[in-house]
Structures are given as C-alpha cells and as structure tokens.
C-alpha positions in Angstrom: 35.5 -21.4 22.0 32.5 -18.9 21.6 31.1 -17.3 24.7 28.0 -15.3 25.3 27.7 -12.4 27.6 24.7 -11.6 29.9 24.0 -8.6 27.7 23.8 -10.7 24.6 21.8 -13.3 26.3 19.3 -10.7 27.5 19.1 -9.3 24.0 18.3 -12.6 22.7 15.6 -13.1 25.3 14.2 -9.6 24.6 14.0 -10.2 20.9 12.3 -13.5 21.4 9.8 -12.3 24.0 9.1 -9.1 22.0 8.5 -10.9 18.8 6.4 -13.5 20.4 4.0 -11.0 21.9 5.2 -11.4 25.5 4.7 -8.2 27.4 6.3 -7.1 30.7 6.3 -3.3 31.1 9.5 -3.0 33.2 11.3 -5.4 31.0 10.4 -3.9 27.7 10.5 -0.3 28.8 13.7 -0.7 30.5 15.4 -2.2 27.5 14.0 0.4 25.1 15.0 3.2 27.4 18.6 2.1 27.0 19.1 0.6 30.5 22.2 -1.5 30.9 21.0 -4.8 29.4 23.0 -6.9 31.9 20.6 -5.6 34.6 17.4 -6.7 33.0 15.5 -9.1 35.2 15.8 -12.5 33.6 13.2 -13.8 36.0 10.6 -12.6 33.5 11.6 -15.3 31.2 9.1 -18.2 30.9 10.3 -21.6 32.3 12.6 -23.4 29.9 13.3 -20.4 27.7 16.5 -19.3 29.4 18.0 -22.8 29.1 17.0 -22.9 25.4 18.6 -19.5 24.7 21.9 -20.4 26.4 22.0 -23.4 24.0 20.9 -21.5 21.0 22.8 -18.3 21.8 26.1 -19.9 20.6 24.4 -20.7 17.3 23.2 -17.1 17.0 26.7 -15.8 17.4 28.0 -18.4 15.0 25.5 -17.2 12.4 26.5 -13.6 13.1 30.2 -14.5 12.5 29.3 -15.9 9.1 27.3 -12.8 8.0 29.5 -10.1 6.4 28.8 -6.4 6.6 28.1 -3.6 9.1 26.1 -3.9 12.2 23.1 -2.4 10.3 23.5 -5.0 7.6 23.5 -7.8 10.2 20.4 -6.3 11.9 18.8 -6.4 8.5 19.9 -10.1 7.9 18.5 -11.1 11.3 15.2 -9.4 10.5 14.6 -12.2 7.9 14.5 -14.8 10.7 11.6 -15.6 12.9 12.1 -16.5 16.6 11.1 -20.1 15.9 14.0 -20.2 13.4 16.5 -19.3 16.0 15.2 -22.1 18.3 14.9 -24.9 15.8 17.6 -24.4 13.1 21.4 -24.6 13.0 23.6 -21.7 11.8 23.9 -23.3 8.3 20.1 -23.5 7.9 19.7 -19.9 9.3 22.3 -18.6 6.8 20.4 -20.3 3.9 17.2 -18.6 5.0 18.8 -15.2 5.0 20.5 -15.8 1.7 17.3 -17.0 0.1 15.1 -14.2 1.3 17.6 -11.6 0.3 17.8 -13.1 -3.2 14.0 -13.0 -3.3 13.9 -9.4 -2.3 16.3 -8.5 -5.2 14.0 -10.4 -7.6 10.7 -9.0 -6.5 10.8 -5.4 -5.6 8.0 -4.6 -3.2 5.7 -1.8 -4.2 5.9 -0.6 -0.7 9.5 0.5 -0.4 10.3 4.1 0.3 12.3 6.7 -1.6 14.5 8.4 1.0 16.9 10.7 -0.9 16.0 13.6 -3.0 16.5 12.5 -6.5 18.1 15.8 -7.6 21.0 14.9 -9.9 19.2 15.2 -13.2 22.2 14.7 -15.5 24.5 12.6 -13.5 21.9 10.3 -12.2 20.0 10.6 -8.9 21.3 8.9 -5.8 18.9 7.1 -3.5 19.5 5.2 -0.4 17.7 1.9 -0.1 15.3 1.5 2.8 13.9 -1.7 4.2 10.2 -1.2 4.3 9.4 -4.8 3.3 11.2 -5.8 6.5 8.5 -4.0 8.5 6.0 -6.6 7.4 7.8 -9.2 9.5 9.5 -6.9 12.1 7.0 -4.2 12.7 8.5 -3.3 16.1 12.1 -2.8 15.3 13.3 0.7 14.6 11.8 3.5 12.5 11.6 1.5 9.3 8.3 1.4 7.6 6.6 -0.1 4.7 5.4 2.4 2.2 2.9 2.1 -0.4 1.5 0.9 -3.5 3.1 4.1 -4.8 6.6 3.7 -3.8 9.1 1.2 -5.2 12.5 0.2 -4.1 15.3 1.7 -6.2 18.4 -0.3 -6.5 21.4 0.9 -4.4 23.7 3.2 -6.2 22.9 5.7 -8.9 19.4 6.2 -10.2 19.6 6.4 -13.9 17.2 8.4 -16.0 15.0 6.0 -18.1 16.0 6.3 -21.8 12.8 7.0 -23.7 12.2 4.9 -26.7 11.4 6.4 -30.1 7.9 8.0 -29.9 6.9 6.2 -33.0 8.0 2.8 -31.8 5.2 0.4 -31.2 5.5 -2.4 -28.8 4.0 -5.0 -31.1 4.9 -7.8 -28.8 3.3 -6.2 -25.6 0.1 -8.1 -26.4 -2.4 -9.8 -24.4 -2.5 -13.5 -23.7 -6.0 -14.8 -23.2 -5.9 -17.7 -20.8 -9.1 -19.6 -20.5 -10.3 -21.8 -17.6 -7.9 -20.6 -14.9 -8.5 -21.9 -12.0 -20.9 7.1 9.1 -21.6 7.5 11.3 -25.0 8.8 10.1 -26.7 11.9 11.4 -28.2 11.2 14.8 -25.8 8.3 15.3 -24.1 7.4 18.6 -21.7 9.7 20.2 -18.0 9.4 19.2 -16.2 6.6 21.0 -13.0 4.6 21.0 -13.3 0.9 20.1 -10.6 -1.0 22.0 -9.0 -4.0 20.5 -10.0 -6.1 23.4 -13.6 -5.5 22.6 -13.1 -6.4 18.9 -14.1 -9.9 18.5 -14.0 -11.1 14.9 -17.7 -11.9 14.0 -18.8 -13.6 10.8 -15.5 -15.2 9.9 -16.0 -15.7 6.2 -16.8 -19.3 5.1 -14.6 -20.6 2.4 -17.6 -20.8 0.2 -18.0 -17.1 0.3 -14.5 -16.4 -1.1 -13.2 -17.0 -4.7 -9.4 -17.2 -4.9 -7.9 -16.0 -8.1 -4.5 -17.5 -8.9 -2.1 -16.9 -11.7 0.2 -14.0 -10.7 3.7 -15.1 -9.9 4.7 -12.2 -7.7 3.1 -9.8 -5.2 -0.2 -8.2 -6.3 0.0 -4.5 -5.6 -3.2 -3.1 -7.0 -6.7 -4.1 -7.9 -9.8 -2.2 -9.2 -13.3 -3.3 -10.2 -14.6 -2.1 -13.6 -17.3 0.6 -12.9 -19.7 -0.9 -15.4 -19.3 -4.7 -15.4 -18.2 -7.8 -13.5 -14.5 -7.3 -14.4 -11.6 -7.1 -11.9 -8.2 -5.7 -12.8 -5.1 -6.5 -10.9 -1.5 -5.4 -11.2 1.6 -7.3 -9.9 5.3 -7.4 -9.5 5.4 -10.1 -12.2 5.2 -7.3 -14.8 1.6 -8.1 -15.8 -1.9 -6.8 -15.2 -4.8 -9.2 -15.4 -8.5 -8.6 -16.2 -10.6 -11.3 -14.5 -14.2 -12.0 -15.5 -16.1 -12.6 -12.3 -19.5 -14.4 -12.7 -22.3 -12.5 -11.0 -24.0 -14.1 -8.0 -22.7 -15.6 -4.8 -19.3 -17.2 -4.9 -20.7 -20.5 -3.8 -23.1 -20.6 -6.7 -22.8 -23.2 -9.4 -21.9 -20.5 -11.9 -19.1 -19.2 -9.7 -17.7 -22.7 -9.3 -16.8 -22.8 -12.9 -13.2 -21.8 -13.8 -12.5 -18.0 -14.2 -11.6 -16.5 -17.5 -8.7 -14.1 -17.3 -6.8 -11.8 -19.8 -3.2 -11.3 -19.1 -1.7 -7.9 -20.0 2.1 -8.4 -20.5 4.2 -5.3 -19.8 7.4 -6.9 -21.3 8.4 -8.1 -24.8 8.4 -11.7 -25.8 8.3 -14.4 -23.1 11.0 -13.1 -20.7 9.9 -11.3 -17.6 11.6 -7.9 -17.3 11.8 -6.8 -13.6 11.7 -3.1 -14.5 8.1 -3.4 -15.8 6.4 -4.2 -12.5 2.8 -2.8 -12.5 2.7 -0.2 -9.8 -0.8 1.3 -10.3 -3.9 1.0 -12.4 -7.2 2.8 -13.0 -10.4 2.2 -15.1 -11.9 5.2 -17.0 -15.5 6.3 -16.0 -17.4 4.1 -18.4 -15.2 1.1 -17.9 -14.0 0.8 -21.5 -10.3 1.5 -20.9 -7.8 0.4 -18.3 -4.7 2.5 -17.6 -1.6 0.8 -16.0 1.5 2.6 -14.6 4.8 0.7 -14.5 8.1 0.8 -12.8 9.7 1.4 -16.3 8.1 4.9 -16.4 5.6 4.1 -19.0 1.8 4.3 -18.9 -0.3 2.0 -21.0 -3.9 2.1 -22.2 -5.7 -1.2 -22.7 -9.2 -2.1 -23.9 -11.4 -4.1 -21.5 -10.6 -7.0 -23.8 -7.0 -6.7 -23.1 -5.8 -5.0 -26.4 -3.0 -2.5 -26.0 -4.2 0.8 -27.4 -1.2 3.0 -26.7 2.0 3.3 -24.7 2.6 6.7 -23.2 6.4 7.6 -23.0 7.7 10.7 -21.3 8.4 10.0 -17.7 11.9 9.3 -16.7 11.2 7.4 -13.5 8.7 4.9 -12.1 5.0 5.9 -12.1 3.5 5.9 -8.6 0.0 7.1 -9.4 -2.3 7.6 -12.3 -6.0 8.7 -12.5 -8.6 9.3 -15.2 -10.6 12.6 -15.1 -14.3 12.0 -14.9 -14.9 12.9 -18.6 -12.3 10.3 -19.7 -10.4 12.5 -22.2 -7.4 13.0 -20.0 -5.2 10.7 -17.9 -2.9 12.1 -15.1 0.2 10.4 -14.0 2.7 11.2 -11.2 6.3 9.9 -11.1 9.5 9.5 -9.1 11.0 11.9 -11.7 9.3 14.7 -9.7 6.7 15.5 -12.4 3.0 15.1 -13.2 1.9 14.7 -16.8 -1.6 15.2 -18.3 -2.0 12.9 -21.4 -4.5 13.5 -24.2 -6.1 10.1 -24.7 -7.5 10.8 -28.2 -4.0 11.6 -29.6 -2.0 9.3 -27.3 0.4 12.2 -26.6 1.3 14.3 -23.5 -0.5 17.5 -23.3 1.3 19.2 -20.5 4.1 18.3 -18.0 4.0 19.9 -14.6 7.4 20.3 -13.0 6.8 22.0 -9.6 8.0 19.4 -7.1 11.6 19.1 -6.0 11.3 15.4 -5.1 9.3 12.4 -6.2 5.5 12.8 -6.8 3.7 10.3 -4.7 0.0 10.9 -5.5 -2.2 12.8 -7.9 -6.0 13.4 -7.9 -8.4 15.2 -10.2 -10.6 18.0 -8.7 -12.6 18.3 -11.9 -12.0 17.6 -15.6 -9.2 20.3 -15.9 -7.7 20.8 -12.5 -6.0 18.5 -10.1 -3.6 18.2 -7.0 -0.3 16.6 -6.6 1.7 15.8 -3.5 5.4 14.8 -2.9 8.1 13.7 -0.6 9.1 17.4 -0.6 6.2 18.0 1.8 4.3 20.2 -0.7 0.9 20.1 -2.2 0.1 21.9 -5.5 -3.2 22.5 -7.1 -2.7 22.8 -10.9 -4.7 23.5 -13.9 -4.3 22.5 -17.6 -3.0 25.5 -19.5 -1.5 27.2 -16.4 2.3 27.3 -16.1 2.3 27.8 -12.4 0.3 26.2 -9.6 -3.1 27.9 -8.9 -2.7 27.1 -5.2 0.1 25.9 -3.0 -0.5 24.2 0.3 2.4 23.8 2.8 2.1 22.8 6.4 3.1 19.1 6.6 6.4 18.4 8.4 7.3 15.3 6.4 6.5 13.8 3.0 2.9 13.7 1.9 1.8 10.2 1.0 -1.7 10.7 -0.5 -4.2 13.4 -1.4 -7.9 13.0 -2.1 -10.6 15.6 -3.1 -14.1 15.2 -1.5 -17.0 14.1 -3.8 -17.8 17.8 -4.7 -14.1 18.9 -5.2 -14.4 21.6 -2.6 -12.2 20.0 0.2 -8.8 18.4 -0.2 -7.6 15.8 2.3 -3.9 14.9 2.7 -1.9 12.5 4.9 1.7 12.4 5.8 4.6 10.7 7.5 4.4 13.5 10.1 1.5 11.5 11.7 -1.2 14.0 10.7 -3.9 14.3 8.1 -5.1 17.8 7.0 -8.2 19.2 5.3 -7.7 22.1 3.0 -9.9 24.5 1.1 -9.1 26.6 -2.0 -10.6 29.6 -0.1 -7.6 29.8 2.3 -3.9 29.0 2.5 -3.8 27.4 5.8 -5.5 24.0 6.5 -9.1 23.9 7.9 -8.4 21.0 10.2 -5.1 19.4 11.4 -6.1 15.8 12.4 -3.6 14.5 14.9 -4.9 11.4 16.5 -2.6 8.9 14.8 0.7 8.1 16.5 2.6 6.8 13.4 2.8 7.6 9.7 -0.5 7.9 7.8 -0.4 6.0 4.5 -3.8 6.5 2.9 -7.1 8.4 3.2 -10.5 8.1 1.7 -13.7 10.2 1.6 -17.1 8.6 2.0 -19.4 8.8 -1.1 -22.0 10.6 1.1 -23.1 14.1 1.8 -24.3 17.1 -0.3 -23.8 16.6 -4.0 -23.7 12.7 -3.8 -26.3 10.0 -4.2 -26.6 9.9 -0.4 -27.1 13.6 0.5 -28.7 12.9 3.8 -25.7 10.9 5.1 -22.8 12.6 6.8 -19.6 13.2 4.9 -16.8 11.2 6.6 -13.0 11.1 6.1 -11.2 7.8 6.8 -7.5 7.6 7.5 -5.3 4.5 7.8 -2.0 4.4 9.5 1.1 2.4 10.3 -0.1 2.5 13.9 -2.5 -0.3 12.8 -5.6 1.9 13.3 -8.2 3.5 11.2 -9.8 6.9 12.1 -13.2 8.0 11.0 -13.4 11.9 11.2 -16.2 14.4 11.5 -15.2 16.7 8.7 -17.1 19.8 10.0 -15.6 19.6 13.5 -12.3 17.9 12.7 -12.9 15.3 15.5 -12.7 11.6 15.6 -15.9 9.8 15.3 -14.4 6.3 15.8 -11.0 4.8 16.1 -11.1 1.4 14.5 -8.6 -0.8 16.3 -9.0 -4.3 14.8 -5.7 -4.7 13.0 -2.3 -5.5 14.4 0.0 -4.3 11.6 0.1 -1.3 9.3 -3.1 -0.7 7.3 -2.3 -0.3 3.6 -5.7 0.1 2.1 -9.2 1.3 2.9 -12.3 1.7 0.7 -15.9 2.8 1.3 -18.8 0.7 -0.1 -20.7 2.5 -2.9 -23.5 3.4 -0.5 -21.0 4.7 2.2 -22.4 2.4 4.9 -19.4 0.1 5.2 -15.6 0.5 5.1 -13.2 -2.3 4.0 -9.6 -2.3 5.3 -6.6 -4.5 4.4 -3.5 -4.8 6.5 -0.1 -6.4 6.8 -1.6 -8.6 9.4 -3.2 -10.6 6.5 -6.7 -9.7 7.6 -9.4 -7.8 5.6 -12.1 -6.4 7.8 -15.4 -4.8 6.8 -16.7 -2.2 9.3 -20.0 -0.6 9.9 -19.4 3.1 9.5 -22.5 3.9 11.6 -21.5 1.7 14.5 -17.7 1.6 14.2 -17.6 -2.2 14.5 -16.4 -5.1 12.4 -19.3 -6.9 10.7 -17.2 -9.3 8.6 -13.6 -10.5 8.5 -11.4 -12.6 6.2 -8.0 -14.0 7.0 -5.6 -14.5 4.1 -2.1 -15.8 3.8 -0.2 -12.7 3.0 -0.2 -9.0 3.6 -2.9 -7.0 1.8 -1.9 -4.1 -0.5 -5.3 -3.0 -1.8 -9.0 -3.5 -1.3 -11.7 -2.6 -3.8 -15.6 -2.8 -3.8 -17.6 -3.9 -6.9 -20.0 -1.3 -8.4 -23.0 -2.9 -6.7 -21.3 -3.3 -3.3 -22.0 -7.0 -3.1 -18.3 -8.1 -3.5 -14.9 -6.9 -2.2 -11.6 -7.8 -3.7 -8.3 -7.8 -2.0 -4.8 -8.4 -3.5 -2.1 -10.0 -1.4 1.7 -10.3 -1.1 1.5 -14.1 -1.6 0.6 -13.6 -5.3 -3.2 -14.1 -5.1 -6.4 -12.0 -5.5 -9.5 -12.8 -3.4 -13.1 -11.9 -4.1 -15.3 -11.9 -1.0 -19.1 -12.0 -1.0 -20.7 -9.3 1.1 -24.4 -9.6 2.0 -25.8 -8.0 5.1 
C-alpha cells in the first residue's frame, strides 16, 4: 500500500498553490528558504484542496514510480504537467501526457534552448549538456532554468558532431520554392521617470478580431519574422524547416481586400518532400532594398532567396547552427554568427565567404554591423569583439559582463554599442574607451534582447530623444535614458519572459512579445500600453511594417499574426 508523508503532501500543496497564482508570503518564503516542509501551515490551503490532494497524492506517487531516471529527470517529467492534470487525470493518463510531450520536444527543437557547455573539442566532437529552457514556458517559477532565444537551439544530448560540409560546387536543385496560392520616448520635455506597476496596467484597446489577420501554414513553432523594407511582404522562419514569404494586402485587416486568401511562397530548406529536422530556420533578414532574403539554419548553412522565393545561393562554411545573420547597409556583404564560435562575412556577388573571424572561445550568439565594413560579435564566453574586414585581430575588445552575452546592437549612428547578458545587466560601450559608459542594473533576471529607438541625432527624428529598450526574463521591459544611464520607465505589463521588442519606425511606440502569449504596444512617451493582443502561444518575435501601420508576431503554436495599428 502506498503512503504519503506530510512533507510530500505539503510539497504537492505548495506546487499546486504556487502554479495557480496563490500567494501567502509566510507559506511561500518558508518553503523556498528550506524550512522543514512538514511544519508548513496547511491552514493556508483553500477549503477542499487538502482533501483533494490527499486523494490525488497517491496517484502522484504512483506516477512517480512509473517514471524512470534520476530525481532531476522526474522533476523534468512533472514539469510537463499542469496542476489541473494532477487533479483530474489518473496515473496512466498523466504518464501518456509526459511521454507525448517529451516526444514532441524531440521532434521540434525550440529555438529558445540554451547552449551550456563550451563546445571546445574541435576534432573529437564538442560535448554539450542539454538544458530545459522550453520548460520555462510552462514552469517559469521552478529553478534557474530559462528559455533562451531565437538564437539558441537545443543540441542533442551526447557529442556535438561537426557538420560535414557538402562539395562547394554542389547545388541543391531540389531546395526550391513551392508557390502556394489561396492559403487561408520619452520625448524631450516629457514626464519625469516613473515606475509603472502591474496593478495599474489595465489592458486597454483589446484588439478586435477584425483587426488581426492570422496566417496559417507552418507546421511547427515560428521563431522569426521580418517585414520587407520596401513592400507589403512578411517573411517568417519556423522549426518546420521552411521559411515563408507572405504577401499582405495593404489597408486595414477588416477590409474586403484583406478578407481574400493570402498568397504565400514556401522556401523549403530540405531536399524532396521529407522534412529534415536539422534544417530548422533559426534566423532571417531582408537586405536594405528588400530584393533578397537571407535565412540561417540549424544545419549551419545560410541561404539567399529572391523576394519571389527563388534560391539564389547556399553558403557553406559554418560547422554548427547559425544563430544570427545580418546584411550590411550597402547590401554587398552578409554577416553570420554560429555555434562553431566563428563569424563569417560573405561576398554576395560571388556567393563565397570573404573572411572568417575566429576570436571567440564559445558559441557566437549575436552579430551586428557598425557600418559597411566593421561589426561586433558577442558570445557565451562573455566577450564582445569589434572586427573589421581585412583585419586579422579585433580592433576593439569589450570585457565586463560576468555571464554570457545574449545580444548586441549599435545605435543608429554607429557610435554606441549596447549589450545585454545573463548577468542581469545591460551595458553601453564606446570605441573611445575600454570600459563601459553605463552599467544598467535595474533588471533582476537575465536580459534577453535590446533595441535602440530610431530617434536622436543622425536619424529621421533628430529632435526626439535616443532611447534604449531592454527586455528580460523578469517579465519587464526597461526604457533607458542613454545620456544619464537611468531608467525612464519600467514597463510591467507581462507575466512571463519577454522574448522580443521592436520600436515603430517613428520611434513613438514599442511592441513587445512574451511567453505569456500577449503582444503589447506601448507609448514610449507615456510608458503605457495603448493596444494589446492575446494569442494562443508564446511569442518569439515581433516586427513593424515599414509604414508602422501593422505589427507582426510569430508564435509557438505555429501561426503568424498581423495586427492593424492605427492611433
């Protein structure tokens, strides 16, 4: 006969209450401080819950007995279950849920999983330890695990094998398009800096369904999306090993033209008709005039496509998944960063690599051009390097972060570089000095991404203040006064990690997407939500159209949404 101890019962009660949003400071803090669980006051349990858990606790232990592996493995298994599952389902059903979700994880590798080990064994293969960032989506409060980015992919347990490069002369004739028709600042003189509490954040202007167009067709999570800079085309990249170019009719989503089916071009990253998991599309970027789309894949290859979906070239040299790629402004070079620790500049005219930069000692997470010939790279090795085409060593080295650096971005003039890290800080650097100009410390968890506003001297809005935005796993977004290094606003409208932020073309608004399934649009001047949209999956990326009248968001439930924005 199976028995359940008071400690186990209290653990069940704690898990249920904690995951259901029930708060009781003495209860939660006492547990998390390591106090003897048998002494936790069960009187905080709502009426009826204790009896339910006594009944269901036996089933919980039965399920545990049927799950093999270490305690850590069982914690992982239970993370796939919701509190309601434990209340309503028997052990057999619970076991099926765990098994199904684990199989699904193996089939669809989330873009957001983190590289932990230093991939240093170049010849023998590089060992990496699998982390469980996707679990953070459902279990945000448990342990230090975190979901990482559009730039980081789960590597399979065991040895990381170098990718065998195909013959440089090989052309992937079958990597063709399939055309599918008829598929369904705070400004100068603004208010004083202030904190916006979540309790004051009502959600105004919930978006009517008529103002949203849902784009269906991807068969796995959609990790990246980007509007064409010169036309009504939206590109999306997915774990289904395809990118798609959607032609979005101009005008409001509820117009008669918009009600017609959307035309989409499917860019296959696999040969023939069989999906290859290793070719998940991890990142994409349009060139400046919108004529070419670059995609980066988990197979270590970059591909260049025409806006009509024709494959122009396949760029082979990386030996690991590509996490980031960017066009320079001129459009003659493409820059890519990879888990193989390197960055490569590609000559688009010849389709060949021009120079490989091998300075990092761990995976390269992000790259960003300063101008047409120089750029910066960052890595899990905590370092930032500024490089220049033709130079064999970095022209500048920035060190100061205490943990891996997730993203870097140059300001609109290329004079300031912002970085963000797992050490909970963002920093602003200048080429004129070695130490950071500002150390931004207001976040309390890892900072995933940063963005500069398209405002200030040298931009189309020179009289508006230059602002830096940072988004964190602490569920907040901070808007920073760049000159003072102080917070203008703390935007506290999300409840889960914020994956993506993007300024509108005029710099007056900021869109944000989170694992809480919400996309918010904020007034930069007022620090308040002006529009919100609730989806059915976590949001990996948000992107503004060139005219600022539409915002796209890509979701973990395989869809892309286009939201009308008119103020």
